[in-house]
N, C-alpha and C positions, 0 to 999 in steps of 0.2 A: 481342148482336152484330148481330142483324137490324135493330135500330133505328139502329145506328151507320152502316150502309152507305148508306142514303138521305141522311143528314146529310153524310157524306163526299162523296158524289156532288154534292150541292147546293153544298157549299163549293168543290169543284173547279170546278164550272160558273161560279160567281160570280167566282172568281179569274181564270178564263180570260177572262171578259167584261171584267173590270176592267183586265186587263193588255194586252188587244189594242189595237193602234194602227191608224190608217189605213194602207193600203198606201203604200209609198214610191214616188213617180213613178220610172219607169225611168231617166230622165236623171240622177237624184240617186243612183242605186246605183253601187257600185264596178264598174269594168269586170270582165267575166268572164261565165261561163256563166249565172249568175242574172240578170244584166242582159239578156243576149241572150234568155233565155227570157221575161223580162218584155216585151221588145219584140215577140217572136213572139206572145205571148198578146194583146198590144195590137192587133197587125195582124189577128188572127183576129176581133176584135170590130168591125172597120171594114167599112163597106158599100161598094158600088160607087161611090158619089159621093165617097168619101174616098180616092181613089187617091193624091193628093199626100201625104196623111198616111201612107198605107201605104208609099209610096216613101221618105219621110223616116225612118220607123221601120226599114225594111229596110236603109237605108244605115248606120244606127247599130249594126246587129248585126255583130259582128266574127267570129264563128264561121261559116265558110262552110256547114256542114251545117245549122245552125239557121236561117241566112238562107235557104237554098234551100227548106227545109221550110216556113218561114213564107210565103214568096212563092208557092210552088206551091199551098199550101193556100188562100191568099187568091184566087189566080187561079181555082182550081177552084170556089170558092164564088161568085165574082162574074163569071165569064167571060160568062155570058149577058147581062149588063148593060153590058159594056165594049166599046168600039171596039177592034179588034185593035191599032192603033198605040199606043194609050194603055196597054194591057196589056203590050205588048211592051217598053215602057220598064222595067217592073218585071222582066220576064224577063231583060232585058239586064244587070241588076244581079248576077245569080247566076253561079256557075261554069258554064263551057261544058258540063261533063258533065251538069248538071241543066237547062240552058237549053232543050234539045230537049224534055224532058218538060214544062216550063212552057209552051213555045210550042204543043205539041200540045193541052194542056188549054185554052189560050186560044182556039185555033182550032177546037175541037170541043166546045162547051158542051153540045151535044145528047147527047154520050156520057157526061156526068157522071152519077153515081149520085144 
């Protein structure tokens, strides 16, 4: 029984490698939470010089909570490298309830953790 366990683990590992596929681009996914999360994750990887890409991805998110979270997280990570008017364009995409939080993060990068 002890010899079989490593063989089973090895077989499972090989099957998982053989069956894995490249991640599907966000735009090719069906509309819904999974696609919105994909875009949110994509936004998180973008730097301050990729504001236009972040804005396009944010506009593609249909769920307002996911959109707000993604934009606020991106603004928080990049506020020190953004001009306030450029960052405000992203903040203006989200619901009014979260827009104030976004604007505060944008205008006070020195308070970021």
